[in-house]
C-alpha positions as CSV (number, residue, x, y, z in Angstrom):
1,M,19.2,-0.2,-22.7
2,F,20.3,-2.1,-19.6
3,R,21.5,1.1,-18.0
4,S,18.0,2.7,-18.3
5,S,16.5,-0.5,-16.8
6,A,18.8,-0.4,-13.9
7,T,18.1,3.3,-13.4
8,S,14.3,2.7,-13.6
9,L,14.6,-0.1,-11.1
10,L,16.7,2.2,-8.8
11,W,14.0,4.9,-8.8
12,R,11.2,2.4,-8.3
13,G,13.1,1.0,-5.4
14,L,13.7,4.4,-3.8
15,L,10.1,5.4,-4.3
16,G,8.9,2.1,-2.8
17,I,11.1,2.6,0.3
18,A,9.9,6.2,0.7
19,I,6.2,5.2,0.4
20,G,6.8,2.3,2.8
21,V,8.5,4.5,5.4
22,I,5.7,7.1,5.2
23,A,3.0,4.4,5.4
24,I,4.6,2.7,8.4
25,A,5.5,5.9,10.2
26,W,2.2,7.7,9.5
27,P,-0.5,5.1,8.9
28,N,-3.3,7.7,9.5
29,V,-1.9,9.9,6.7
30,T,-1.9,6.8,4.4
31,V,-5.5,6.1,5.3
32,G,-6.4,9.7,4.6
33,A,-4.6,9.5,1.3
34,V,-6.6,6.4,0.3
35,V,-9.8,8.2,1.2
36,F,-8.7,11.2,-0.8
37,I,-7.8,9.0,-3.8
38,F,-11.2,7.3,-3.5
39,A,-12.9,10.7,-3.6
40,V,-11.0,11.8,-6.6
41,A,-11.8,8.5,-8.3
42,V,-15.6,8.8,-7.7
43,F,-15.7,12.5,-8.8
44,T,-13.8,11.5,-12.0
45,D,-16.2,8.7,-12.6
46,A,-19.1,11.1,-12.1
47,I,-17.7,13.3,-14.9
48,I,-17.3,10.3,-17.2
49,Q,-20.8,9.1,-16.5
50,V,-22.4,12.5,-17.3
51,T,-20.3,12.8,-20.4
52,R,-21.3,9.4,-21.6
53,A,-25.0,10.1,-20.7
54,F,-25.1,13.1,-23.0
55,N,-23.2,11.5,-25.8
56,S,-25.7,8.7,-26.1
57,D,-28.8,8.7,-28.3
58,A,-30.8,6.4,-26.0
59,V,-32.8,7.9,-23.2
60,G,-32.7,4.9,-20.8
61,P,-28.9,4.6,-20.5
62,A,-28.7,8.4,-20.2
63,V,-30.9,8.4,-17.1
64,G,-29.0,5.5,-15.6
65,R,-25.7,7.2,-16.2
66,V,-26.9,10.5,-14.6
67,L,-28.1,8.5,-11.6
68,L,-24.7,6.8,-11.3
69,A,-23.0,10.2,-11.5
70,L,-25.2,11.4,-8.7
71,V,-24.3,8.4,-6.6
72,D,-20.6,9.1,-7.4
73,V,-20.9,12.7,-6.3
74,A,-22.6,11.7,-3.1
75,A,-19.9,9.2,-2.4
76,G,-17.2,11.8,-3.0
77,V,-18.9,14.3,-0.8
78,V,-19.2,11.8,2.0
79,A,-15.6,10.8,1.6
80,I,-14.5,14.4,2.0
81,A,-17.0,15.4,4.7
82,W,-16.5,12.2,6.8
83,P,-13.1,10.7,6.0
84,G,-13.1,8.5,9.1
85,I,-16.4,6.8,8.3
86,T,-15.3,6.4,4.7
87,A,-12.1,4.7,5.8
88,E,-14.1,2.4,8.0
89,V,-16.5,1.6,5.2
90,L,-13.7,0.9,2.7
91,T,-12.1,-1.4,5.4
92,I,-15.3,-3.2,5.9
93,W,-15.6,-3.6,2.1
94,I,-12.1,-5.1,2.0
95,G,-13.0,-7.3,4.9
96,I,-16.1,-8.7,3.1
97,W,-14.0,-9.2,0.0
98,A,-11.3,-11.1,2.0
99,F,-14.0,-13.2,3.7
100,V,-15.7,-14.2,0.5
101,T,-12.4,-14.9,-1.2
102,G,-11.4,-17.0,1.8
103,V,-14.5,-19.1,1.7
104,G,-14.0,-19.7,-2.0
105,E,-10.4,-20.8,-1.5
106,F,-11.3,-23.0,1.4
107,A,-14.1,-24.7,-0.6
108,M,-11.6,-25.2,-3.5
109,A,-9.3,-27.1,-1.1
110,F,-12.0,-29.8,-0.9
111,S,-13.1,-29.8,-4.5
112,S,-9.6,-29.5,-6.1
113,G,-8.0,-32.5,-7.7
114,G,-4.6,-31.3,-6.9
115,T,-2.0,-32.7,-4.6
116,A,-2.5,-32.8,-0.9
117,A,0.1,-30.0,-0.4
118,S,-1.7,-27.7,-2.8
119,R,-5.1,-28.5,-1.2
120,F,-3.6,-27.8,2.2
121,M,-2.3,-24.5,1.0
122,L,-5.6,-23.5,-0.5
123,G,-7.3,-24.4,2.8
124,L,-4.8,-22.5,4.8
125,T,-4.9,-19.3,2.7
126,G,-8.6,-19.6,2.7
127,L,-8.7,-19.7,6.5
128,I,-6.2,-16.8,6.7
129,S,-8.4,-14.7,4.4
130,I,-11.5,-15.6,6.4
131,A,-9.8,-14.5,9.6
132,L,-8.6,-11.3,8.0
133,G,-12.1,-10.5,6.8
134,V,-13.6,-11.1,10.2
135,V,-11.1,-8.9,11.9
136,L,-11.5,-6.1,9.4
137,V,-15.3,-6.2,9.7
138,V,-15.4,-6.4,13.5
139,R,-12.7,-3.7,14.0
140,P,-12.6,-1.5,10.9
141,D,-11.0,1.4,12.9
142,V,-8.0,-0.7,13.8
143,G,-8.1,-2.5,10.5
144,A,-7.6,0.6,8.3
145,V,-4.5,1.5,10.2
146,S,-3.2,-2.0,10.1
147,L,-3.8,-2.2,6.4
148,A,-1.9,1.0,5.9
149,Q,1.0,-0.5,7.9
150,V,0.9,-3.8,5.9
151,F,0.9,-1.7,2.7
152,G,3.9,0.2,4.1
153,L,5.8,-3.0,4.8
154,F,5.0,-4.4,1.4
155,S,6.2,-1.1,-0.3
156,F,9.4,-1.1,1.7
157,A,10.1,-4.7,0.8
158,Y,9.2,-4.1,-2.8
159,G,11.6,-1.1,-2.8
160,I,14.5,-3.1,-1.4
161,A,13.8,-5.9,-4.0
162,N,13.9,-3.3,-6.8
163,L,17.2,-1.9,-5.4
164,I,18.7,-5.3,-5.3
165,L,17.5,-6.0,-8.8
166,A,18.9,-2.7,-10.1
167,L,22.3,-3.6,-8.6
168,S,22.1,-7.0,-10.2
169,V,21.2,-5.5,-13.6
170,R,24.0,-2.9,-13.4
171,Q,26.6,-5.6,-12.4
172,S,25.5,-7.9,-15.2
173,T,25.9,-5.1,-17.8
174,A,29.2,-3.8,-16.4
175,P,31.3,-6.5,-18.3
176,Q,29.4,-5.7,-21.5
177,E,29.9,-2.0,-21.2
178,A,33.7,-2.4,-20.5
179,A,34.0,-4.5,-23.7
180,T,32.5,-1.8,-25.9
């Protein structure tokens, strides 16, 4: 059992490092992949919405689901036809999310009954999220590439952590396997 865990961690680590290297070396390819995945997701959702619309007995929900499917198809077509604009819109969406989350965290720093250190950290992370949101909304073209590179750094670090964990699991099971 432990050997398969170590092997699984090893493969996850190698995959994480490979994805990290690709995302760092070719951030535009990563952004393009995200746009492609978005297009596939909305086309898939369109199929699901149409299927659910015609499997329902009620007329009202059927019309709404067909309309949602049409919006999904339109979003997918836009993503394929104009991937650059789609990447910028997705980046702006992430920026708005980061800004709203940051405002919430910052507000919680003043309403929280926690320690001064935890309130300080909430305020700090809130301000960082607000700053990220503003940067992504103001410069979505640069923000998309930057997000791809940050994702690459995260994947690379995650991969290394999994490799270290795989080695640790393998070493901790070596005495047990030798005894059997």
